[in-house]
C-alpha positions as CSV (number, residue, x, y, z in Angstrom):
1,M,0.0,-0.1,0.0
2,R,2.9,2.3,0.8
3,E,4.3,2.1,-2.9
4,N,0.8,3.4,-4.3
5,N,0.8,6.3,-1.8
6,D,4.4,7.3,-2.7
7,I,3.5,7.2,-6.4
8,I,0.5,9.4,-5.8
9,S,2.6,11.9,-3.6
10,M,5.3,12.3,-6.3
11,A,2.6,12.7,-8.9
12,E,1.1,15.9,-7.2
13,V,4.7,17.2,-7.0
14,R,5.2,16.7,-10.6
15,I,2.0,18.4,-11.5
16,R,2.5,21.3,-9.1
17,S,6.0,21.9,-10.7
18,F,4.5,21.7,-14.2
19,I,1.8,24.1,-13.2
20,E,4.2,26.6,-11.6
21,S,6.5,26.5,-14.7
22,R,3.5,27.5,-16.7
23,R,2.5,30.4,-14.5
24,P,3.1,33.8,-15.7
25,K,5.9,35.7,-13.6
26,D,4.4,39.1,-13.7
27,D,1.5,39.6,-10.9
28,E,-0.2,42.0,-13.3
29,V,-0.2,39.2,-16.0
30,R,-1.6,36.6,-13.5
31,K,-4.6,38.9,-12.8
32,K,-5.4,38.4,-16.5
33,L,-4.4,34.5,-17.0
34,D,-3.0,32.2,-14.6
35,F,-2.9,28.4,-14.1
36,G,-4.0,26.1,-11.4
37,Y,-4.8,22.7,-10.6
38,S,-7.0,20.6,-8.3
39,W,-5.9,17.0,-6.8
40,N,-8.1,14.6,-5.1
41,G,-5.6,12.0,-4.5
42,Q,-5.9,10.0,-7.8
43,T,-7.2,12.8,-10.4
44,A,-5.6,15.9,-11.3
45,L,-7.7,18.8,-13.2
46,L,-5.6,21.3,-14.7
47,F,-7.1,24.6,-15.6
48,E,-6.8,28.3,-16.7
49,I,-7.7,31.1,-14.3
50,R,-9.1,34.3,-15.8
51,P,-11.7,37.0,-15.5
52,Q,-14.8,36.5,-17.5
53,W,-14.7,38.8,-20.5
54,N,-17.9,40.5,-19.7
55,N,-17.7,40.6,-16.0
56,P,-14.2,40.8,-14.9
57,A,-15.1,40.4,-11.2
58,N,-16.1,36.7,-12.1
59,I,-12.9,34.9,-12.1
60,L,-13.4,31.4,-14.1
61,H,-11.5,28.2,-13.8
62,I,-11.4,26.7,-17.2
63,E,-10.6,23.1,-17.0
64,F,-8.1,22.1,-20.1
65,A,-6.6,18.7,-18.9
66,K,-7.4,15.7,-16.6
67,I,-4.7,13.1,-15.6
68,K,-6.2,10.1,-13.7
69,Y,-4.3,7.5,-12.1
70,I,-5.7,3.9,-12.4
71,K,-4.4,1.6,-9.7
72,S,-5.4,-1.6,-11.1
73,S,-3.3,-1.1,-14.2
74,K,-0.6,1.3,-12.6
75,Q,-1.5,3.6,-15.5
76,W,-2.0,7.2,-15.9
77,K,-4.8,8.2,-18.2
78,L,-4.9,11.7,-20.1
79,Y,-7.9,13.5,-21.1
80,W,-8.5,16.7,-22.8
81,R,-11.9,18.8,-22.8
82,R,-13.7,19.5,-26.0
83,A,-15.6,22.7,-26.6
84,S,-18.8,20.8,-25.6
85,G,-17.4,20.3,-22.2
86,K,-17.2,16.7,-22.4
87,W,-14.0,15.0,-21.5
88,E,-12.0,12.8,-24.1
89,A,-9.3,10.4,-24.0
90,Y,-6.1,12.1,-25.8
91,E,-5.6,9.7,-28.5
92,P,-2.0,10.3,-29.4
93,I,-1.0,9.2,-26.0
94,P,-4.4,7.9,-23.9
95,S,-2.2,6.4,-21.3
96,S,1.2,5.6,-19.7
97,D,2.8,4.1,-16.7
98,N,5.0,7.3,-16.9
99,L,3.3,10.5,-15.6
100,Q,6.0,12.8,-16.9
101,E,5.5,11.5,-20.4
102,L,1.8,13.0,-20.2
103,I,2.9,16.1,-18.8
104,T,5.3,16.6,-21.5
105,E,2.7,15.9,-24.0
106,I,0.4,18.5,-22.4
107,S,3.3,20.9,-22.5
108,H,4.1,20.4,-26.1
109,D,0.3,20.3,-27.2
110,G,1.2,19.3,-30.7
111,Y,-2.6,19.0,-31.5
112,G,-3.8,22.1,-29.9
113,C,-6.0,20.4,-27.3
114,F,-4.6,22.0,-24.2
115,F,-3.6,25.3,-24.9
116,G,-5.4,26.1,-28.5
């Protein structure tokens, strides 16, 4: 059981590090566009943080990627969010036993699924 907890703990560290690397350095820019994530111990949701265009007081969290750990197969699954709001498996690399491979795929975004 300890091994799974270690895998999950290291996963959050890697995801946090990735999000921190994407965040704008300038605080003024962060008010207009920032990045964050949520983590429930098995699933990470990555999202943009930005004010609503017609109501800047309303801050939106726009999810663009989901990474889920499947304990039974010891695989990470990667999903992207369609314009319809539905999550779909990311076909070029739908799963991997290496979380960093999926994070790298998100970062490169060769198909424009994550950052447009």
